[in-house]
C-alpha positions as a Markdown table, in Angstrom:
| # | Residue | x | y | z |
|---|---|---|---|---|
| 1 | Met | 28.5 | -48.0 | -11.0 |
| 2 | Gly | 28.9 | -45.9 | -13.8 |
| 3 | Lys | 29.9 | -42.7 | -14.9 |
| 4 | Ala | 28.2 | -40.2 | -17.6 |
| 5 | Val | 29.2 | -36.7 | -19.0 |
| 6 | Phe | 26.3 | -34.6 | -19.9 |
| 7 | Leu | 26.8 | -31.8 | -23.0 |
| 8 | Asn | 24.0 | -29.7 | -23.4 |
| 9 | Val | 23.1 | -26.2 | -24.9 |
| 10 | Ser | 22.1 | -23.2 | -22.9 |
| 11 | Gly | 19.0 | -23.1 | -23.5 |
| 12 | Gly | 16.7 | -23.5 | -20.4 |
| 13 | Gly | 14.3 | -25.5 | -21.9 |
| 14 | His | 16.9 | -28.0 | -23.1 |
| 15 | Val | 18.4 | -28.1 | -20.1 |
| 16 | Ile | 15.5 | -28.2 | -17.6 |
| 17 | Ala | 14.4 | -31.6 | -19.8 |
| 18 | Thr | 17.4 | -33.6 | -18.6 |
| 19 | Tyr | 16.8 | -32.6 | -14.8 |
| 20 | Gly | 14.6 | -35.8 | -14.2 |
| 21 | Met | 16.9 | -38.2 | -15.7 |
| 22 | Val | 20.0 | -36.8 | -14.0 |
| 23 | Gly | 18.4 | -37.1 | -10.6 |
| 24 | Glu | 17.2 | -40.8 | -11.0 |
| 25 | Leu | 20.6 | -41.5 | -12.6 |
| 26 | Val | 22.3 | -40.4 | -9.8 |
| 27 | Ser | 19.6 | -41.8 | -7.3 |
| 28 | Arg | 20.8 | -45.1 | -9.0 |
| 29 | Gly | 24.2 | -44.5 | -8.1 |
| 30 | Glu | 25.6 | -43.2 | -11.5 |
| 31 | Glu | 28.1 | -40.4 | -11.3 |
| 32 | Ile | 26.9 | -37.4 | -13.6 |
| 33 | Val | 29.7 | -34.8 | -14.5 |
| 34 | Tyr | 27.3 | -31.9 | -16.3 |
| 35 | Tyr | 28.9 | -29.3 | -18.8 |
| 36 | Glu | 26.9 | -26.0 | -19.1 |
| 37 | Ser | 26.8 | -22.6 | -18.7 |
| 38 | Pro | 27.1 | -21.2 | -14.9 |
| 39 | Arg | 23.7 | -19.6 | -14.7 |
| 40 | Phe | 22.7 | -23.4 | -14.2 |
| 41 | Lys | 25.2 | -24.5 | -11.6 |
| 42 | Glu | 23.1 | -24.4 | -8.3 |
| 43 | Glu | 20.3 | -26.1 | -10.1 |
| 44 | Ile | 22.7 | -28.8 | -11.6 |
| 45 | Glu | 24.2 | -29.7 | -8.1 |
| 46 | Ala | 21.1 | -29.7 | -6.5 |
| 47 | Leu | 20.5 | -32.3 | -8.4 |
| 48 | Gly | 23.6 | -34.4 | -7.1 |
| 49 | Ala | 25.5 | -34.1 | -10.0 |
| 50 | Val | 28.8 | -32.8 | -10.5 |
| 51 | Phe | 28.7 | -29.2 | -12.5 |
| 52 | Arg | 31.5 | -27.9 | -14.7 |
| 53 | Pro | 31.7 | -24.5 | -16.8 |
| 54 | Tyr | 31.9 | -24.7 | -20.6 |
| 55 | Pro | 35.4 | -23.4 | -21.1 |
| 56 | Asp | 35.8 | -19.7 | -22.7 |
| 57 | Ile | 35.5 | -19.4 | -26.3 |
| 58 | Gln | 36.1 | -16.4 | -29.0 |
| 59 | Pro | 33.0 | -15.0 | -30.1 |
| 60 | Tyr | 31.6 | -15.8 | -33.5 |
| 61 | Glu | 32.9 | -12.7 | -35.5 |
| 62 | Gly | 31.9 | -14.2 | -39.4 |
| 63 | Pro | 29.4 | -12.9 | -42.0 |
| 64 | Met | 26.6 | -14.3 | -40.1 |
| 65 | Val | 27.3 | -12.5 | -36.9 |
| 66 | Asp | 23.9 | -10.3 | -37.3 |
| 67 | Tyr | 21.5 | -13.1 | -38.1 |
| 68 | Pro | 19.3 | -14.0 | -35.3 |
| 69 | Tyr | 21.3 | -17.0 | -33.6 |
| 70 | His | 17.9 | -18.8 | -32.4 |
| 71 | His | 16.8 | -18.9 | -35.9 |
| 72 | Glu | 16.8 | -22.3 | -37.5 |
| 73 | Leu | 19.0 | -21.2 | -40.5 |
| 74 | Gly | 21.9 | -19.0 | -38.3 |
| 75 | Leu | 21.9 | -21.7 | -35.5 |
| 76 | Ala | 23.4 | -24.4 | -37.8 |
| 77 | Val | 26.4 | -21.6 | -38.3 |
| 78 | Met | 26.5 | -21.4 | -34.5 |
| 79 | Leu | 26.5 | -24.7 | -33.8 |
| 80 | Thr | 29.3 | -25.6 | -36.1 |
| 81 | Trp | 31.6 | -22.5 | -34.8 |
| 82 | Cys | 31.2 | -23.7 | -30.8 |
| 83 | Ser | 32.2 | -27.0 | -32.1 |
| 84 | Leu | 35.3 | -25.9 | -33.8 |
| 85 | Glu | 35.8 | -23.8 | -30.4 |
| 86 | Trp | 34.6 | -26.4 | -27.6 |
| 87 | Ile | 36.2 | -29.6 | -29.0 |
| 88 | Pro | 39.9 | -28.6 | -28.6 |
| 89 | Lys | 39.1 | -27.3 | -25.1 |
| 90 | Leu | 37.0 | -30.0 | -23.7 |
| 91 | Ile | 38.0 | -33.7 | -25.6 |
| 92 | Asp | 41.4 | -34.1 | -23.1 |
| 93 | Glu | 39.4 | -33.2 | -20.1 |
| 94 | Ile | 36.2 | -35.7 | -20.7 |
| 95 | Arg | 39.3 | -38.3 | -21.8 |
| 96 | Glu | 40.6 | -38.3 | -18.4 |
| 97 | Leu | 37.2 | -38.1 | -16.9 |
| 98 | Lys | 36.9 | -41.9 | -18.9 |
| 99 | Pro | 32.8 | -41.5 | -19.1 |
| 100 | Asp | 31.2 | -44.7 | -19.4 |
| 101 | Tyr | 28.7 | -43.0 | -21.6 |
| 102 | Ile | 28.1 | -39.4 | -22.9 |
| 103 | Val | 24.2 | -37.7 | -22.9 |
| 104 | His | 24.4 | -34.8 | -25.3 |
| 105 | Asp | 21.4 | -32.6 | -26.6 |
| 106 | Ser | 20.4 | -33.0 | -30.3 |
| 107 | Leu | 22.1 | -29.7 | -30.8 |
| 108 | Cys | 25.2 | -30.5 | -29.4 |
| 109 | Leu | 27.2 | -31.1 | -32.8 |
| 110 | Trp | 30.6 | -30.9 | -30.3 |
| 111 | Gly | 28.8 | -33.9 | -28.0 |
| 112 | Arg | 28.2 | -36.5 | -31.4 |
| 113 | Ile | 32.0 | -35.3 | -32.2 |
| 114 | Ile | 33.7 | -35.8 | -28.8 |
| 115 | Ala | 31.9 | -39.1 | -27.9 |
| 116 | Gly | 32.7 | -40.6 | -31.3 |
| 117 | Ile | 36.2 | -39.3 | -31.4 |
| 118 | Leu | 36.5 | -41.3 | -28.1 |
| 119 | Lys | 34.3 | -44.3 | -29.0 |
| 120 | Val | 32.2 | -43.8 | -26.1 |
| 121 | Pro | 28.8 | -45.4 | -26.1 |
| 122 | Ala | 26.3 | -42.0 | -26.6 |
| 123 | Ile | 22.8 | -40.9 | -26.2 |
| 124 | Cys | 21.0 | -37.9 | -27.6 |
| 125 | Ser | 18.5 | -36.1 | -25.5 |
| 126 | Ile | 15.8 | -34.3 | -27.5 |
| 127 | His | 13.5 | -31.5 | -26.2 |
| 128 | Thr | 12.4 | -30.4 | -29.1 |
| 129 | Pro | 10.4 | -32.4 | -32.1 |
| 130 | Ala | 12.6 | -35.1 | -33.0 |
| 131 | Phe | 13.8 | -34.4 | -36.8 |
| 132 | Thr | 14.9 | -36.9 | -39.6 |
| 133 | Trp | 14.2 | -36.3 | -43.3 |
| 134 | Arg | 11.1 | -38.5 | -43.2 |
| 135 | Val | 9.4 | -36.2 | -40.5 |
| 136 | Val | 10.1 | -32.8 | -42.3 |
| 137 | Leu | 9.2 | -34.2 | -45.9 |
| 138 | Ala | 5.8 | -36.0 | -44.4 |
| 139 | Asn | 5.1 | -32.6 | -43.7 |
| 140 | Arg | 3.5 | -30.6 | -46.1 |
| 141 | Gly | 3.7 | -27.3 | -44.4 |
| 142 | Tyr | 7.6 | -27.6 | -45.4 |
| 143 | Trp | 6.4 | -27.7 | -49.1 |
| 144 | Met | 4.7 | -24.4 | -48.6 |
| 145 | Asp | 7.5 | -23.2 | -46.9 |
| 146 | Met | 10.5 | -24.2 | -49.2 |
| 147 | Pro | 11.1 | -22.0 | -51.4 |
| 148 | Glu | 11.2 | -18.8 | -49.1 |
| 149 | Met | 13.7 | -21.0 | -46.7 |
| 150 | Phe | 15.7 | -21.9 | -49.6 |
| 151 | Phe | 16.4 | -18.4 | -50.5 |
| 152 | Lys | 16.7 | -17.3 | -46.6 |
| 153 | Ser | 19.3 | -20.4 | -46.7 |
| 154 | Leu | 21.7 | -19.3 | -49.3 |
| 155 | Lys | 24.0 | -17.5 | -47.2 |
| 156 | Cys | 23.8 | -19.8 | -44.1 |
| 157 | Met | 24.7 | -22.7 | -46.2 |
| 158 | Leu | 27.6 | -20.7 | -47.8 |
| 159 | Val | 28.9 | -19.9 | -44.1 |
| 160 | Phe | 28.0 | -23.4 | -43.0 |
| 161 | Arg | 30.1 | -25.2 | -45.3 |
| 162 | Lys | 33.2 | -23.6 | -44.7 |
| 163 | Leu | 33.0 | -24.3 | -41.1 |
| 164 | Glu | 32.1 | -27.8 | -41.7 |
| 165 | Arg | 34.9 | -28.6 | -44.1 |
| 166 | Lys | 37.2 | -26.8 | -41.4 |
| 167 | Leu | 36.0 | -29.1 | -38.6 |
| 168 | Arg | 35.5 | -32.2 | -40.7 |
| 169 | Lys | 39.4 | -31.7 | -42.1 |
| 170 | Thr | 40.4 | -31.2 | -38.5 |
| 171 | Tyr | 38.8 | -34.1 | -36.9 |
| 172 | Asn | 38.7 | -36.6 | -39.9 |
| 173 | Leu | 35.3 | -36.8 | -40.2 |
| 174 | Thr | 32.7 | -37.9 | -42.6 |
| 175 | Pro | 30.6 | -35.3 | -44.0 |
| 176 | Ile | 28.3 | -33.2 | -41.7 |
| 177 | Ser | 24.9 | -32.3 | -43.1 |
| 178 | Phe | 22.8 | -29.4 | -42.4 |
| 179 | Met | 20.1 | -31.8 | -40.3 |
| 180 | Asp | 23.2 | -33.3 | -38.8 |
| 181 | Thr | 23.6 | -30.0 | -36.7 |
| 182 | Phe | 20.2 | -30.0 | -35.2 |
| 183 | Thr | 19.8 | -33.9 | -34.7 |
| 184 | Asn | 23.0 | -35.7 | -33.9 |
| 185 | Pro | 21.1 | -39.0 | -33.7 |
| 186 | Gln | 22.6 | -41.9 | -31.7 |
| 187 | Gly | 21.4 | -45.4 | -31.4 |
| 188 | Val | 19.4 | -44.3 | -28.3 |
| 189 | Asn | 17.4 | -41.1 | -28.7 |
| 190 | Ile | 15.5 | -40.0 | -25.7 |
| 191 | Cys | 12.4 | -37.9 | -26.9 |
| 192 | His | 11.1 | -35.7 | -23.5 |
| 193 | Thr | 7.6 | -35.5 | -25.0 |
| 194 | Pro | 5.0 | -38.0 | -25.6 |
| 195 | Ala | 4.4 | -39.6 | -29.1 |
| 196 | Glu | 1.1 | -37.7 | -29.3 |
| 197 | Leu | 3.3 | -34.1 | -29.4 |
| 198 | Gln | 5.7 | -35.7 | -32.1 |
| 199 | Pro | 5.0 | -34.5 | -35.5 |
| 200 | Asn | 4.8 | -37.3 | -37.8 |
| 201 | Ala | 5.7 | -39.5 | -35.3 |
| 202 | Glu | 4.9 | -42.6 | -37.8 |
| 203 | Ala | 8.1 | -41.7 | -39.7 |
| 204 | Leu | 10.5 | -42.4 | -37.0 |
| 205 | Asp | 12.4 | -45.8 | -36.2 |
| 206 | Lys | 12.4 | -47.5 | -32.5 |
| 207 | Thr | 15.5 | -46.0 | -31.5 |
| 208 | Tyr | 13.2 | -43.0 | -30.6 |
| 209 | His | 11.9 | -43.5 | -27.2 |
| 210 | Phe | 9.1 | -41.1 | -26.0 |
| 211 | Val | 9.1 | -40.7 | -22.2 |
| 212 | Gly | 7.0 | -37.6 | -22.0 |
| 213 | Ser | 9.0 | -36.1 | -18.8 |
| 214 | Val | 8.2 | -33.0 | -16.8 |
| 215 | His | 10.4 | -31.4 | -14.2 |
| 216 | Thr | 10.0 | -28.7 | -11.8 |
| 217 | Arg | 12.8 | -26.6 | -11.9 |
| 218 | Pro | 14.5 | -26.2 | -8.2 |
| 219 | Ser | 14.4 | -22.1 | -8.5 |
| 220 | Asp | 13.5 | -19.7 | -6.2 |
| 221 | His | 11.2 | -17.2 | -7.1 |
| 222 | Asn | 9.3 | -14.0 | -6.1 |
| 223 | Phe | 5.7 | -14.3 | -7.9 |
| 224 | Pro | 2.7 | -13.8 | -6.2 |
| 225 | Leu | 1.1 | -16.8 | -6.9 |
| 226 | Glu | -1.7 | -15.5 | -4.5 |
| 227 | Lys | -2.7 | -12.9 | -6.6 |
| 228 | Leu | -4.0 | -15.3 | -9.4 |
| 229 | Arg | -7.8 | -15.4 | -10.0 |
| 230 | Asp | -9.5 | -18.4 | -11.0 |
| 231 | Lys | -10.1 | -17.5 | -14.5 |
| 232 | Leu | -6.6 | -17.3 | -15.7 |
| 233 | Ile | -5.0 | -16.8 | -19.3 |
| 234 | Tyr | -1.4 | -16.9 | -19.3 |
| 235 | Ile | 0.8 | -15.3 | -22.2 |
| 236 | Gly | 4.5 | -16.7 | -22.3 |
| 237 | Phe | 6.9 | -17.2 | -25.1 |
| 238 | Gly | 9.6 | -18.6 | -22.7 |
| 239 | Thr | 13.8 | -17.1 | -22.4 |
| 240 | Ile | 14.6 | -17.5 | -26.4 |
| 241 | Cys | 11.7 | -17.1 | -28.6 |
| 242 | Asp | 10.5 | -13.6 | -29.0 |
| 243 | Pro | 7.3 | -12.5 | -30.7 |
| 244 | Gly | 8.1 | -8.8 | -30.5 |
| 245 | Lys | 6.5 | -5.7 | -28.7 |
| 246 | Gln | 3.5 | -5.6 | -31.2 |
| 247 | Phe | 2.4 | -9.0 | -30.3 |
| 248 | Phe | 2.3 | -8.2 | -26.7 |
| 249 | Arg | 0.6 | -4.9 | -27.3 |
| 250 | Asp | -2.0 | -6.5 | -29.2 |
| 251 | Cys | -2.6 | -9.0 | -26.4 |
| 252 | Ile | -3.8 | -5.9 | -24.3 |
| 253 | Glu | -6.0 | -5.0 | -26.8 |
| 254 | Ala | -7.6 | -8.1 | -27.2 |
| 255 | Phe | -8.4 | -9.2 | -23.4 |
| 256 | Arg | -8.6 | -5.2 | -22.3 |
| 257 | Asp | -12.1 | -5.9 | -21.5 |
| 258 | Ser | -11.9 | -9.8 | -20.7 |
| 259 | Glu | -13.7 | -11.3 | -17.9 |
| 260 | Tyr | -10.4 | -13.2 | -17.6 |
| 261 | Gln | -7.5 | -12.2 | -15.7 |
| 262 | Val | -4.2 | -12.0 | -18.2 |
| 263 | Leu | -0.7 | -12.7 | -17.1 |
| 264 | Val | 2.0 | -11.9 | -19.4 |
| 265 | Asn | 5.6 | -13.0 | -19.2 |
| 266 | Leu | 7.4 | -10.3 | -21.3 |
| 267 | Ser | 10.1 | -11.9 | -23.7 |
| 268 | Ala | 13.5 | -10.0 | -23.9 |
| 269 | Ser | 12.7 | -7.2 | -26.6 |
| 270 | Thr | 10.3 | -5.6 | -24.6 |
| 271 | Glu | 10.2 | -3.9 | -21.3 |
| 272 | Pro | 7.0 | -3.0 | -19.1 |
| 273 | Asn | 7.5 | 0.7 | -20.4 |
| 274 | Asp | 6.7 | -0.4 | -23.9 |
| 275 | Leu | 3.4 | -1.2 | -22.7 |
| 276 | Lys | 1.1 | 1.6 | -22.2 |
| 277 | Asp | -2.3 | 2.1 | -20.7 |
| 278 | Val | -2.5 | -1.6 | -19.1 |
| 279 | Pro | -5.7 | -2.8 | -17.9 |
| 280 | Asp | -6.4 | -3.9 | -14.3 |
| 281 | Asn | -7.2 | -7.4 | -15.3 |
| 282 | Phe | -3.6 | -8.0 | -16.4 |
| 283 | Ile | -0.4 | -8.9 | -14.5 |
| 284 | Ile | 3.0 | -8.1 | -16.6 |
| 285 | Trp | 6.2 | -10.1 | -15.6 |
| 286 | Ser | 9.2 | -9.3 | -16.9 |
| 287 | Leu | 12.2 | -11.7 | -16.8 |
| 288 | Lys | 15.1 | -9.2 | -16.7 |
| 289 | Lys | 13.2 | -6.9 | -14.1 |
| 290 | Asp | 11.4 | -9.6 | -11.9 |
| 291 | Gly | 13.4 | -13.0 | -12.4 |
| 292 | Leu | 11.8 | -16.4 | -13.1 |
| 293 | Leu | 8.3 | -17.2 | -13.3 |
| 294 | Pro | 7.2 | -20.4 | -11.6 |
| 295 | Gln | 5.6 | -21.8 | -15.1 |
| 296 | Leu | 4.4 | -25.1 | -13.6 |
| 297 | Asp | 2.7 | -23.2 | -10.8 |
| 298 | Val | 1.0 | -20.9 | -13.2 |
| 299 | Leu | 0.2 | -23.3 | -15.4 |
| 300 | His | -2.0 | -25.3 | -12.9 |
| 301 | Lys | -4.1 | -22.6 | -12.5 |
| 302 | Ala | -4.4 | -21.2 | -16.0 |
| 303 | Asp | -7.4 | -21.8 | -18.6 |
| 304 | Leu | -5.4 | -21.0 | -21.6 |
| 305 | Phe | -2.0 | -20.6 | -22.7 |
| 306 | Ile | -1.2 | -18.3 | -25.3 |
| 307 | Met | 2.6 | -19.5 | -26.8 |
| 308 | Asn | 5.0 | -20.1 | -29.2 |
| 309 | Gly | 4.4 | -23.8 | -29.9 |
| 310 | Gly | 7.6 | -24.7 | -28.2 |
| 311 | Met | 8.0 | -28.4 | -27.3 |
| 312 | Gly | 8.9 | -27.3 | -23.4 |
| 313 | Gly | 5.6 | -25.2 | -22.9 |
| 314 | Ala | 3.1 | -27.7 | -24.7 |
| 315 | Arg | 4.2 | -30.7 | -22.7 |
| 316 | Glu | 3.8 | -28.5 | -19.4 |
| 317 | Ser | 0.6 | -27.0 | -20.5 |
| 318 | Ala | -0.8 | -30.5 | -21.2 |
| 319 | Trp | 0.4 | -31.6 | -18.2 |
| 320 | Tyr | -1.9 | -29.5 | -16.4 |
| 321 | Ser | -4.8 | -29.8 | -18.9 |
| 322 | Val | -4.4 | -26.3 | -20.3 |
| 323 | Pro | -5.3 | -25.9 | -23.9 |
| 324 | Met | -3.1 | -23.7 | -26.0 |
| 325 | Leu | -3.3 | -20.7 | -28.4 |
| 326 | Ala | -0.1 | -21.4 | -30.4 |
| 327 | Val | 1.7 | -18.5 | -32.6 |
| 328 | Pro | 4.8 | -20.5 | -33.9 |
| 329 | Thr | 7.7 | -17.7 | -34.5 |
| 330 | Thr | 10.1 | -20.3 | -36.1 |
| 331 | Phe | 9.9 | -23.1 | -38.6 |
| 332 | Glu | 10.4 | -26.0 | -35.5 |
| 333 | Thr | 7.3 | -24.0 | -33.2 |
| 334 | Asp | 5.2 | -24.2 | -36.5 |
| 335 | Leu | 5.8 | -27.8 | -36.6 |
| 336 | Asn | 4.6 | -28.3 | -33.2 |
| 337 | Ser | 1.8 | -25.9 | -33.1 |
| 338 | Ile | 0.4 | -27.9 | -36.3 |
| 339 | Arg | 0.6 | -30.7 | -34.2 |
| 340 | Ile | -1.3 | -29.2 | -31.4 |
| 341 | Ala | -3.9 | -28.1 | -34.1 |
| 342 | Glu | -4.2 | -31.8 | -35.2 |
| 343 | Gln | -4.7 | -33.3 | -31.6 |
| 344 | His | -7.6 | -30.7 | -30.8 |
| 345 | Ala | -5.5 | -29.5 | -27.8 |
| 346 | Gly | -5.3 | -25.8 | -29.3 |
| 347 | Ile | -5.5 | -23.8 | -32.4 |
| 348 | Arg | -2.4 | -22.3 | -34.3 |
| 349 | Leu | -2.5 | -18.9 | -35.5 |
| 350 | Lys | -0.6 | -18.5 | -38.6 |
| 351 | Pro | 2.4 | -16.2 | -38.6 |
| 352 | Gly | 1.7 | -12.8 | -39.7 |
| 353 | Lys | -1.9 | -13.2 | -39.3 |
| 354 | Val | -2.1 | -12.0 | -35.6 |
| 355 | Thr | -4.5 | -9.2 | -34.5 |
| 356 | Pro | -6.1 | -8.5 | -31.5 |
| 357 | Gln | -9.2 | -9.3 | -33.2 |
| 358 | Thr | -7.8 | -13.1 | -34.0 |
| 359 | Leu | -6.3 | -13.4 | -30.9 |
| 360 | Arg | -9.8 | -12.6 | -28.8 |
| 361 | Glu | -11.9 | -14.6 | -31.3 |
| 362 | Asn | -9.6 | -17.6 | -31.3 |
| 363 | Ala | -9.0 | -17.4 | -27.4 |
| 364 | Asn | -13.0 | -17.5 | -27.1 |
| 365 | Lys | -13.4 | -20.2 | -29.6 |
| 366 | Ile | -11.0 | -22.4 | -27.1 |
| 367 | Leu | -12.2 | -21.5 | -23.8 |
| 368 | Ser | -16.2 | -21.9 | -24.8 |
| 369 | Asp | -15.4 | -25.3 | -26.2 |
| 370 | Pro | -14.4 | -28.3 | -23.5 |
| 371 | Ser | -13.1 | -30.7 | -26.3 |
| 372 | Tyr | -9.8 | -28.6 | -26.3 |
| 373 | Arg | -9.0 | -28.9 | -22.6 |
| 374 | Asn | -10.3 | -32.6 | -22.7 |
| 375 | Asn | -7.6 | -33.2 | -25.2 |
| 376 | Ser | -4.9 | -31.5 | -23.9 |
| 377 | Lys | -5.5 | -33.8 | -20.4 |
| 378 | Arg | -5.3 | -36.9 | -22.9 |
| 379 | Ile | -2.1 | -35.7 | -23.9 |
| 380 | Gly | -1.1 | -34.8 | -20.0 |
| 381 | Asp | -2.0 | -38.4 | -19.3 |
| 382 | Ala | 0.1 | -39.7 | -22.0 |
| 383 | Cys | 2.8 | -37.6 | -20.7 |
| 384 | Arg | 2.2 | -39.6 | -17.1 |
| 385 | Asn | 2.0 | -42.8 | -18.8 |
| 386 | Ser | 5.4 | -42.7 | -21.2 |
| 387 | Gly | 7.6 | -43.6 | -18.2 |
| 388 | Gly | 9.4 | -39.9 | -17.5 |
| 389 | Ala | 12.4 | -40.5 | -15.6 |
| 390 | Lys | 12.6 | -43.9 | -14.5 |
| 391 | Arg | 12.2 | -45.3 | -18.0 |
| 392 | Thr | 14.7 | -43.2 | -19.4 |
| 393 | Ala | 17.2 | -44.2 | -17.0 |
| 394 | Asp | 16.2 | -48.1 | -17.5 |
| 395 | Ile | 16.4 | -47.4 | -21.6 |
| 396 | Ile | 20.1 | -45.5 | -21.0 |
| 397 | Leu | 21.4 | -47.9 | -18.6 |
| 398 | Asp | 20.0 | -51.2 | -20.8 |
| 399 | Tyr | 21.9 | -50.0 | -23.9 |
| 400 | Val | 25.2 | -48.5 | -21.9 |
| 401 | Asn | 25.3 | -52.2 | -20.4 |
| 402 | Ser | 24.5 | -53.7 | -23.8 |
| 403 | Ser | 27.1 | -51.9 | -25.8 |
| 404 | Thr | 30.1 | -52.4 | -23.3 |
| 405 | Lys | 29.6 | -56.1 | -23.6 |
């Protein structure tokens, strides 16, 4: 049996997406050593993997320190910085483990570099849409947003280039492009979405495998599922993307008099006390105050999911045939939201165009038209038919075996 090292970023969706493949590989006798932040320790160990915490690193204090870390432009700087900090702390340790292969997230620049230095077969795990220049350039929205993005990215690019040169010189690497920090492709790239949710899927080659996996997070929770009614709108933006306080206030005004119960999972910047005059048909849940919310259990009961267009949420929503009202907060989630709308599994609201009226009108449009639910079900069926964890393990092990012959 083989040994693998998993390297991931510390975003919940990115980590949870790998749980199915980890469990399946362990069941086949593979030894998995998984590097992550301590908050995922119990969950990773419950899958039968060996947990190892990432080493402590010096916090980034450069020119982009105040830039939102989850924004695409600032993220490239942070990923390059983490690579500079982590590679010297990890590479000898991983070399001693003698892994047969490395699985790293598409954002793990350090994973791709370590695998290259150690000459170990590597697999890329993609929780977001798969990005290549062909995918991005095929999207019409990119061209519309390009002038604004160009001016916003100038400072990021200068800082990124400084860090990239240092990284390249230290490890004798070929040039690393801005795109590379978000993609880090390998000979096998596991996309946890079905092809139906991938923007411009036709622009990707055969190294991209769409497996459509959805995995329940093995965590305790204290959410009162018994309080959920038959008619339910669920509003949630995950742990990273944050629409801000005003968005949640707009949601309250939009659905104040609705016949639907509304469950709001607040993002980090908003506290329950920030919401005034909450109607009786609302349940307000706060990650900081109340803990994790069992999203799959909630979606099983929901009639509509108002979300940011994140790939994990879209995949899970479709799994339970729930249509989506997508309000994107980043370039990535905007691409996803466009795809959701193209598949007629939901509606995309343009950023900056959200009001109580537009939320109410578009929610009512989706709820009154069964074709949105039917198309979400079609994508959910595609998830179930894409092979999931078993197909993922087959692809990985076949690739590793062929690479070592």
